[in-house]
N, C-alpha and C positions, 0 to 999 in steps of 0.2 A: 136313571143313569145307565150307561152302557155297561154290560156286564164284563167284568175284567177276568178272563179266564186263567191268563199265563203272563209272564213276563220274560221277555228274551234278555238274557245277559250277554250282551255286546259290548262290555265296557272296554275303553283303551287300556290295554294291559302294559304296564311299564316295566323294564327288565333290570334287576339289580347287577349283574356282572356282564363283561363283555363275553361275548360268545367265541369259542375257541375252535368252532367247526371248521375243517380243511375247507369245506365247500365254499367259505366264505371268501377265499382267496380268488376264487373265478369270477365274484361279482364285480361288475363295473361301477368305478367309483363316480361321483357326482360329475356330470359334465359342466364344466366351468369356462364361461366366456367372459372375458375382461376388455374393456376398452382404456386405452392409456388417452391422457390429454392429447389434443391435437398436435401439440409439439415435440411429442414424445419421437425419440430418435428409432426406437424398435418397438415391435408389438408383441405381446405374448401370445404364442400359439395355443389353441384350445388342445387338450389332451383328447385321446378317444376315450376316453374313459370320464323316498315318505310312509208296571205292576199294580202292578197296583201299588200306588204310593203308601199303600198300609202294610205291605209285604215284604218291600224290598228298599233297603235303606244305602245309601253309599255316603260315607262321610264326605263332606264337602271339599275337605283338604286332600282326598285321594282322586279326586276327578281332575284330569288334565284340562286346562283351559286353551282351546284351540285358537281362539283369537287374542293370543298375546305373545309378546316377543322379549328382546332384551337388549341390553346396552352393558357397557363396562366403564372403569376408571383407570387413569393412569397418570403419568406426567411427561411424557415424550412430548416434544415440542417441533411443530412443523408447520407448513402453510395447509390451507384448507384442499389444495389440490397440489401435492408434493411431486416434484418431479420424479421419473422413474429412476430406480436404482437397480444394480446388478447384485442385490442381496440375496442370501440363501433363502429369504422368506418368499421373495418374488419367483425365484426358480422352482419352487417347490408348491406354488400354490395350487396348481391343478392335479397333483399327485395324491390319489388315494384319499380315503376318509381321515379327518382330522378329529383332535378331541379339544374341547374347551378347557379353560384353566381349571385347576383341582376344585378352586371354590364354587364354580358352577356345575362341574362334574358330579362332586359329592352329594350335591343336593337332588339332582336328577336320578342318581342311581340309588337314592334311599329307598328301603323297601317300602311296597305300598300297604296302606291299611285295608283290613277285609271289609267286603260288603256284608251287610246284615240282613237276615229273613227271619220274620216271625212267624211261628206256627199258627195255625188258625184259631187255636184257643188261648193264644197268648202266654202260653207256659213254658215255651222252648225258643231259643234263639239259635239260628245258624250262623257260623262265621265263615262266610265264603272266602277261601284264601286266594290270593292273586299273586302272580310274580309281577317282575318289573318288565322295563322295555323288551320286547321281542326282538331278535336278530333278524337282519335283513334276508337271510336266507328263507325265512318264513315268508315273506313278502314276494320272493322270487319263484315260489312255487308257481306252475302253471295256472291260469285261470281263463276262464270263458267269458266273454262280455257279451251278454245276450239280453235283448229286451229290457234294457235299462238296469241290469242287476249283473253282479259278478260271481261266479261260480266256481267253487273249487271242485274239479271232476274227480278228484282222487277220493275226497269225503263225501262228494254229493251234497254239498252245502254251500252257503254262502262264503266266498272267500274272505281272508283276511278276519276270520272270526277269533276272538280273544276266549279266554277259557280261564277256570277256576284250578287250582292244583290240588286242593284238599277242602273237606268241609269238617268243621269243629261243630258239635252239638252242645249247648249250654242249657241247664234246666233254670228257668227263671224262677228264684225262690219266693216264697210268700212275702217275705221282708222286702223284697225287691233287687236283692243281690243276685249275683250269677253263681251258679254251682260248677264245679270242675268240668273241663272240656273233655268230651268223648268224641273221639275221632272216628269218623266214618271209615270203615275198612272193608277188605275184600276184593277191591278192584285193583288191577294191575299197577305196579309203580310207574310213575310218570305219566299215569293217564291225565288228560286233558277233558275237564268236565264243563258240560253246558247244559242249558234248559232246565235247571233246579227247580222242582215244583212240588208242593204238598198236596197230598191227598186231603179230601176235605175233611175227614176225621182227624188228621193231623199224625196219623198213626205211622205213614209211609212217605217217602220221598220218591219220586222218579227223576230221572236224569239221565243225559246221555254221557257216553265215554268213547274217547279215540286215543290210540296209542301210536307211537312214532314208529314206523317200519324203515326199511332201507332206503338210503339216499334222501333222508329228511323228510319223507313223506308221510303222512298220517293215513291210518286205515279209514274204513268206513266207520260211521258213528253206529254205535248199537245201544239200545235203552236198557238201562239198569235200574233197580229198584232197591231201597233199603227200609229195614225196620228201624224207626226212631229209636225205640227203647234199647236195643242192642247194638245198634250202630253197623249191624252187618248188611253188606251189599252183596247182589247177585243179579245176573242177567235177567231181563224180562222174558227173553225167549230162550228156550234151549237150544235151538237150532242157531249155529254161527252165521247161517246164511241168510238170516232175515236182519237186514241193516236199516237204519233210518234214513229218509229222505227228507233232509232239512232246507230244501230250497226255499219252500214256502212254510206252511203251518207244519209242526212237527208232531206232538202227541198232546193228549189232554185227557184228564180223568174224567170219565163218564159218571163212575160212583166210586166208593171207596174201595173197590177191589178190581176195577176194570178200567183199562186205559185203550182210547182210539188211538191208533199209531199210523202215520204216514210212513210207508216202507217202500224199498226200491222193488218194483216188481221181480220176482223170481225168475221170470221167463226172459227179462231183458238181456239181450246180447252185448255186443261191443258197440262203442259209439260209431254214428255214422262216419263214413270217410269223405273228406271234401273231394270233389271231382277234380282231377287234373286238368281237364278241359271243360269249361262251363258250357252249359246246354245253349245259352243264348246270352245277349246281353240283358243288363239290370235295367228294368223299365218301370217308371212310375208315371201315372197319367192324371189329369185333371180335365178331361174332356166334358165333364159335366159342369163345368165352371163352379164347383163349390168353392166356398171361402173357407180355408182352413188356415189358420195361424198357430202355430206351436212356438214355444221357446225353444233354446239350443239344447235338448235333451241328448244325452251321451249314452254310448255303448249299447245302440239301437241294433236290432236285427238288419241285416243287409241284404240276405238272398234266401233263398229255398233252403240252402243248406244250413244256414243259421237257425232257419225255423225247424228243421229236424233236430238239430242239436238241443235246441231249447226244449223241444218235447222229450228227447231222450232223457235229459237230466231232470226235467221237472214233473214228469209223469209219475203218479204215485199209486200204489195198491193200499187201500185202507185196511187195517187189521184191527180187530177187537181181540185184546189180549188180557186175561185175567191173572191175578197173581197166584193161582192154583194151577198155572201153566196152559191153561186152554187157550187156543188160537182159532179166531175165525175171520176169514176174510170176506169183506163185505164191499158191494159196489164192483163196477168195472173199472180197471185203470184209468186215470184222467189225471189233468193237471189241476188238482185240488188246492186250493189258497186259503182256505179257512175251514176250521171245525169247530163248532159250538154246541156243546149239549144245552138242552133246556134245563132250567133250574131243577126240576123234578127228575131229570135223568130219563125220561120217556122219550124224547125225541134229540134228532141231530139236525142242525141247520149246516148244510154242507154247500160251500162255495167254491166254484171251479171257474177256469178260463178256457177258451177252446178258439179254434180257428174261425174266420180269417185273422191272421195277425197283421201287424202293421210295421213299416218300415220307418215310420216318422213320430212315433209315440211309444213309451214304455208299456210295460205289461200291465200295469195298473189300468190301462185303457182298452185293453183287449176286450171282446165278447166276454160277457160275465154271464154264469148260470149259478142261481141259488135255488137249492132242492131241500124238501123236508123229508127226512128218513126217520123210520123209529130207531131205538136206541140198539136194536139188533140188526140194523142194516137193512130193513125193508123200506122201498120207495112209498112215500106217501103221497106227495105232489109237487108240482114245479111251482115256486115262488115267483121266479122271473126269469127271463133269459133277454139281457141287455146287449144291443148290438155294439159294434166298434165304435169306440168314442174319439174319433180323431178331431172332431170340429168342435171342442169345448172352446168357447171365447176366451182370449187371455186376459179380459177384463177381471179385476179382483171381485170374488164372489160368484164367478160364473161356476157352474156345476155340470155334471152328467145329467142328462135327461133320463127320465124313468125312476123306478124306486132305488132309493140309496139308504145308506145307514141302516140295513135291516138288521134288528136285534131283538133278543128276548127282553121281555120287561123283568127287571130284577125283583119285582115285589109280587110275581105271580108264578105259577108252576110253568106253563107253557103258553104264554100269550107273547105274539109277534108286535111290533111296531116298526114302523119306518116312514120316510118322508119323501114327497114328490114335489118336483118344482112345478110352478105354473108359468114360468116366463121362459119355457124351452131352455133353461139352463143359463141363459144370457143375461148377464147383471145390468146390461144397457137397456134391456126392455122393462118399461113401466108397466106394471100390473099390480093389483090387489085381489086376492092374496098372492104373495109371491111362493110360499111355500106352505104345504098341507100335511100334517102330520096324521097317520093312519094307525089303527091297531086292530088286530082279530085273533081269535083262538088259533091255536095250531091247527086244528081240523074243525073248520066252520062247518055249519050245517049246511045243507043243501039250499042254493039260493041266497044264503047269507052273505051281505055285503060288507067290506071293510068299514069299520066306524070312523068317523072323522074325530080326531082326538083335539086337535089344535090348529087354527090357522095363523100365518105369520105373514107381516108385510116386508120384513127382513129376512135375511137368511139365516135357516135352521142352524143352530149350534149345539144341539144335544139336549138330553132330558136327565134330571136327577130325580129317581123315582123313590117314593117313601111308601105308600099304602093307596088304598081307593080315594082315601079324602084328601091326600097331598101328593104333588109332583110338581117340579119346577122346570119350565121350559125356557130355553135360552136361544136368543137371535141377535144378529148383529150385522153391521154394515160396514165395510172398511173405509169407504169414501168419506164418510161422515164421522167415522169412529163411533157410531152410535152402538150402545149394547143394552138390551132389554131382557130382564127375567120376568116371566108370567108364572102365577100361581093358578094351577088347575085342580080340579078333582076328578080324576079319571073314572070314579065309580059313580059321578052324580051327573046326569044330564041336565038337572035343573040349575046347577051352579054355575055361574058365569066366569070364565077367566079375568083374572084382573092383573094389572102390571105392578109387581112389587118393587123393582129398581128398573130405573129408566136414567142413563147417564152416559157419559164419554168413556170409551175404554183407555182414553189418554190421562184421564183425570185420576190418579193413583190415590189422591188425598181422598177422594169421595168413594172409594172401594169399600162395599160393607163387609166383605170378604166371603168365604163359600162354605156351604153346609157341610158338617162333618158327617161321615158315613159309619155305619155299623155293619158288621158281616151276619149274614144270615145262615142258618144252618145249611142251606143250599149252597152256600159259598159264594152268593152274590153280594152286592153292596148297596144298601139303601140308606137314605137319609135318617140320622138318628134321632128320634124324637125323645126328649127329656121332662121328666116331672121334677118341681123343687121339693116334694115331699111325696111320701106313700099315700097320703090323703089327698093330695092335690088332684083335682080333677082337669087341670088345664096342663097343655103340652106345650113344649118349647123346642126350637131346633137351636143347635150351636153354630154360630158363624165363626169360622177361623179367618181372621184377617192379617195381611201383611202390616197395617198399621202404619202407611207411608206420612210422614209429616214433614214440615220443613227442616226439623232436627235430624231426620233420617227415620228409618223404619223401626216402629216400636210394635211388635206382633200382638194379637189380643184374641180373647175368645169372649163372645157376647152371646148371652142368652137371649134368644130373639122370637118374640111372639108374631107368629106368622099372620096372626089376624088383626092385631092392633098396630103392629110395628114397632112396639116398644123394645127397648133393649136393656140389658143389665149386664155390666162387664163383669166377668167372673174370674178373669186372668189377664195380667198384660205383663210384656216381658220387662225385665230391667233395662232401665235405658241410661243408666250412669257408667256402668263398666261393661255389661255383658249383653250379647245380642241372644235371645232366647226364640225358639220357634216352635209351635206344635207341629208334630209328625202324624200321629195317629191316635185313634181311640183305642184303648186297652181294655176297656171295662165292658166290651161288647159280647164276650164269649159266652154269655149266661142268656137263656131265653127270658122273655117278658120284658117289663117295662125298665128303663133306665131311670136311676134317681140321681139326682145331683149330688146328693151326700155319698155316693158310691162311685163317683167319676174317677176313672183313671185314664192319663193320657200319657202318651210317649212325646218327650220334649228334647230338643238338642239346645246345647248351650256352649257359646264360645264368646272369645273377647280378642283384641286385637293381638295379644300375645299368646292366648291359650287356645290350642285347636279344640275342634269339635269333639263332645263328648255326649251321651245319651243318657236321660233321666226318666224314671217313672214318678210322675207327679199324682198324688192322691188326694183326693178331697175326703172329710170336709176341712181338714186342716192346710192342705195343699202341701203337705210333706214331700220333699222331692229326694229321691234315692237314686244315686249314680250307679249306671250299669256297665258303664265302659270306662276304661282307662287307657286309651290310647297314647302312645308315646309322641312328643313334638316331633313332626315329620323332619324339621330343619331347626335344630338347636341353634346352630351358627347364626340364624337370624331370628332368634327368638325376641331380641330386644329391638327389633326395627321400629320405626316411628311411622305412624299411619295417622292421617288427618283427612277427613272430608271438608273441602274448601268450597266457598261460594264467591263467585265474582259475577260480572255483567259484561254482556256484549254491548257494542256500540249503539245498537238500535234498542237496548233496554231489556233484552231478554236474559233472566237470570240462567247462569250456567252453574254446573257443579263438577267436581273432580274429585278422584282420591289421591292425595299426595303421599308418597313413601320416601323415607329418608333412611339411610344407613343406620344400623346400630352405632349408638355413641357419637353421631354427627351433632355438631354444635355450630351453627350458621355464624355465631359472632366469633368463634375461635377459627373454624375451618374455612370458613369463607364460602362462596358459591360454588356448586358441583357441576360436572357435567350432567345433563338431564336427558332422559328418553321420553317422549310423549307417545303414548300408544292408545289408539282410540279406534272407533267405529261409528260411522254416522248414522243418525235414525231421522226418520220422517215424522213430522207432526202437523196438526191441523190448526193449533193455536200457540200463541207465544206462552200464554199461562202454564199450558200442560207441558211445553218444552222445558219451561223453567221448575218444574216440580222436582223435588229431590228423590231420588230412587236409589235403595240399598241403606246400609247402616254404617255409621262410623266405627262400630263395636264388632263388626264381622271378621272372623280371623282371615288373614290373606292367605287364601289358597294359591300355592305356586306349582303349577303345571310345568310339564317337561319342555315347552316353549315359551315360557311365561317371561314378560318384561320384568317381572320382579326378581329373575335369577339376578339381574344386574346390580340388585342392592348388595350383593356380595362383591361387587367390583367398585364399590363406593359411587354410586351413581345415584341421583335423584330419579325418582320414577312418578311421572304424571299419567296415572291409570285411569282410563274411560272418561277422559273430559268430554262433557257433552257437546256433540257436534249436530244441533238440531238444524234441520232443513225444513222450512216452515212454509206450507202454503194454505194459508187462511181462506175461508170461503170457497170460491170457485177457483181460486188460484191453484196451479199446480206448484208444488213444492220444488221440483227440479229445475223449474224455469229460472231460478235464481240460485241454483246450487252453488256455482262457483263463489258468488258474492258472499253467500251466508257461510260457507265453508272457511273462506279466509277470515271473515270477520270473527268467527268462533275461535279459530286457530290464534289469531292476533289476541284476543281477550285472554286465552289460557297462557301464552306465552308472557304477556305482560304481567300475568299475576305472580308466576313462578319468579320472575326477574325482581318484581315488586317486593316479593317476600325475602329476597336475597339468597335463595337456595340454589338458583340455576344461573351458571355463566351465561350471558347473552349470547356469546359467539359459540358457545358448545351445547346446543340444543338439538337433539336429533328427532326426527318423527318417524313412527312406524305402524304397520297394521298388517292384519291378515284379510285375505279376500276382498269385501268391501273396503276394509279398512286399507288395504294395499293400494286400491283405487284412489282413496282418499289421500294416501301418502303421496302418489304420484301427481295428483291435482295440486298439492300444497307446494311441491317443489317446483312446480310449473308457475304456479299463480301467486306465491307467497315466498319467493326466495329469500326475502329480508328477515324471515323468522327462524329458519332452520339452516344448519350447515350440512346435514347429510339425511338420507333417508333409507329405511329398510322395507321392502315391499315384498310380501309373501303370498303367493297363489292369487293373484289378482286378475282381474281384467281390465283392459285399457283402451280398447277400441270398441264403442258401443254399437258402431254400425256392424259388428260381427254377432251382436245379439239384437236383431232387428225387430223383434216380435216382444219386446219387454224385457226388463231387467230389475232385480231387486224389487222395490216397490212401485215401478215405473210399469203402467199397463197401457201406456199409448204406443204405436209404432213408430217406427223410423221416419216413415213416410207422413205421420201425422204430427210428429214432433221433430223434424229434421234438424233445426237449429239446436234444441236441447240435447240430442244425441251427440252433436258435433261438439258443443262447448263443453260438455261433460266428460268428454274423452281426452285423457292426458296423452294419448297417441297423437292427436291433433296438435298437441301443444309440445311436442317433443323438441322441438327447436328452442323452447323457452327454458327446458330443464339444464341448468349449469351447475348444480350441486350434486355431489357424488350420491348416487342411487344403486342400492344393492338389491336386485331381483332373485327371489327364489320361488321355485315351482317344482311340485311333483310331475314326474314324467306321465304317470297314469291318472291325472285329476280327472275325476268324473263328476264333479260339480257342475251342475246347469250354469252355463255362461263363461266359467272360468277355464276354458280350455288351455292346456299348455301353450299352445300356439300363441296366445294372448302375449304371455310374457316374451315368447321367441320373436315375436314382429316387434314388439315395444322396444326390446332391446336393440334390434335392427336400426328402427327409426332414431332412438337415440345414439346409437354409434354412427349413423349417417349425418349427425350434426355435432359430432366430436365430443359428445357428453361423457363426463367420466362415471361409467358404469361397469356393472359386472353382473353377470346371469349364471345362476347355479341351478341345473336341472338335477332333480333326486331321483334316480333310477328306482322303480317300482312303486314309488309313493304316489298317493292319491293327494286329495285335497288338504287334509289333515295329514301330519307326517306321524309315522308310527315305529319304525325301526330305530334300534338304538344308534346303529351308524349313522342313519340320516340325521336324527336329531341332534346328536353330539356335533356332527358336522355343520348342521345349521347354527348351532350355537357358536361353534368356532367362527365360522362366517360372520355371524352377526357381531362377536366381540371384536374380531380383527377390524371390521368395518369401523366400527364405534372407535376403537382405540385410535385408528389412523385418521378419520375424518371427523371425529368429534372431540375427543380427549386432547389431541394433537393439534388441534386447529387454532390458529392464531391470528386469522384474518378476521376483520370485522364483516359480520354477515349482512349489516346494515348498509353497507356500501351498495347492495343491489337495490337499494330504493332510488338512486337516480336512474338507473336503467328502466326500472319498473315505471317510475314517472314518464320517462321518454316514451316508452310504449303505451302508456294510458293516454297521453296527450294526443295520440295519433286516432284514438276512438272518438268518434263524433257522438253528439247527443242523440242523433237520429238512431245510431247502431245501438246506444245504451238503452234508449227506450225501446228498441225492438227486442232486446235481451230480456226486458222486464215483462213484455206481452206473453201471454201463454201462446204455445206453439200450436200447430194443427187448427187453427181458425176458431178455436173454442174458448180462448182465453179472456178472462175478465180484465177490464181497464183498471188502472191504478189510480187513486186519487191524487190531486197535487201534493197533499202532504206526503203521502207514501213515495211519490216520485222524487220529492225532493230529497227524503230521508234516503232513498236509494242512491242518489247521486253523490250525496255526502259520504256514504258508507263505501261506495265503490271508489271514491278518490282516497279517502283515508286509508282503504285496505289495499290500495295499489291492486286492485282485482282486474284481471283482462277480461273485458267483454268483447266478443266477437261478433 
């Protein structure tokens, strides 16, 4: 297993109250563009104005779900496309930021729960306290977009970085209860805390501090340390001039008293100034005729000035700092990206990137150098120096040439391992073996060659280390969804590797689980070996599984004999009311063998109405002791109704979804409700896998800041995450029948909620984020008979703008032209007649979802008289962060749903006739063409499959181009 040195805490932070900073009044409100129906007399002008799994735990209900949105309920009566009015609402639609109704606002503004961090000896717990949503003023701070990352120049760290507001320390008592909280103290009031890490002996904490300065700008980050027993914190460096450079790796414990810190070079001056007059044109060339295909990466370097600016902010001086105040600079300043001490603390594995840089790929593909140093900074040897990697093929499972995944063995003091591709990094090349795993000591003897540890025919996926007798090696292949786990004996050349598990990654029902790990005294994690008794000579490992079943997930622990494959279930979640899962092993702090009767594990427990709490479960009697008592985050929805439902698509594929109903709702008394369907499509290789149930009906409904579940407070029915499987069996490409399968899936979901009597047939809206927004636009274009309106956030709508692949499509536009065109709702803008709300962050940096996608889609809709509205959120990225932005998104969504869903009185099914007329124009020849795989490599369908396709297409009223 790769050694986990540290965990970055860049959690989405949510704000409790509105910010009253005067600087907010100078910020631009969202840019809103609205198109009225074509018969409108007047138009609305646009105004000028987003660890280790054993050490760090975040309660599930404290995490914002990015791909979720909302709806509302009311009783206003109007048509689906009401005529424009001169109401005050219309006149102020584009003025400033707005707030959603109080019932939604109160849930979003609820204080977030703390994150938890356990000490190495499992005897103390940190409560890492967080604030709620940040003000927009923080997102408005200047940032540099360089080499695929965004940098806050004032702090010299990644921009938009969240933080903790305080740290509470609790003693975990012998009986499993928590002692009183001891607050960490000594740092400035209002300090922003990041990168909290334990020393290996658990006696000290290291973390960074930044404080607010004038004009709402933060200072540079400084490293602080704290004594865990006293709670007293102090700066690590006596000099205030030594500041942290956190653009890449920041600091790491080398031993219990020494940290290796990335600092801003003291000799660094002012940032380079952009030349007023360029020295020449910007030129890129491919006169060597190289084949270089890259996806639509954003925030790339553009010129020499950007290169200089990237070097300025990313260059680091490494410093060894001891708790006694000793400071020593090691190495020359460079762009160091990773710092990794060996388990025994004698060596440092140092990674850096260097020129020549690239204008077409992000910094992760820049030339990379890996060196080995002694722990006091003396150079030992160069491990590798990899060239610029602009030519990694876009096919899935393609990788960089040369050495990769270079790490320390977790079970050895200082042994390295890595993997090298044998196919040139190109997944389309057939070769055996495809990957070879090597290992060697930190300082090999003269002439000693690296030893081959294992050879793989699929793509390497990692190693879980135990000892010289046991390690598990993982490999997988995306195209076939095949995944294999090998058992090897690293210390025995005579022992042959053997396959332990060979299965489909899509088949969740067959997932045996993953091994549990124990912490070593060196701070690494290895597979935990368990004995049934002190006198037992046999060893077992524990497999921690999600336990997917047709009734939902039922997590389990199995005692597994690695030699015979026999299993014994030693724990399983309650499946009647609660959903319990295993988080970490808690009895690994002692040296020596672990015995089953001394086993302790950390579990989480929740239900449909009870939020997540944590427990210590102890053997042999499996007594559970609750260690947290978090309050319900939204008591106003405590009695909401949740049900995991199953239904069937017309082609026989089993479907699942989670249906949420408001508290106190009774369909027999209250009748059908307005309904919001919120989802995200997924690709599968088999119908059986697509139909498997994922998730648990007993999981607590976590409601994030932009979650669709917020509209339960507005008396909506919410169909959350209905499976939208896009299936490509065998050699068939899933996306070649994307529209057909998308519509069929949506039809099945809509028919089910109508059949149950919980959704009004004319008041069903659809929405999604990112690829879910892409889905939403396609459904309004190709299934207008299903939905009354749609909400699409941060989507991509024209696939010709992502010509070298998107999502899980790895064919190019020129290889699959018809697929790209048919999947693009931009190309079907003339068919969208239902109201659609488009929302996008102005600074979206997600690959493929440029803000331009929504802008151009809106213009296409407007050009055909569609009822549409475009909201551009200043300073927001792919997911929205600022309180002002999120509240406005919720207001926009609520207004849209109230106006075009709740108030809709027209029959959405009247669109059936128009759909039939359009469908009748499609010839059998064009239907057949749509079925065949594009790019000349598609497999033909059987007569039975073709017949099924035609009947599905006609019944679904799917447009086939």
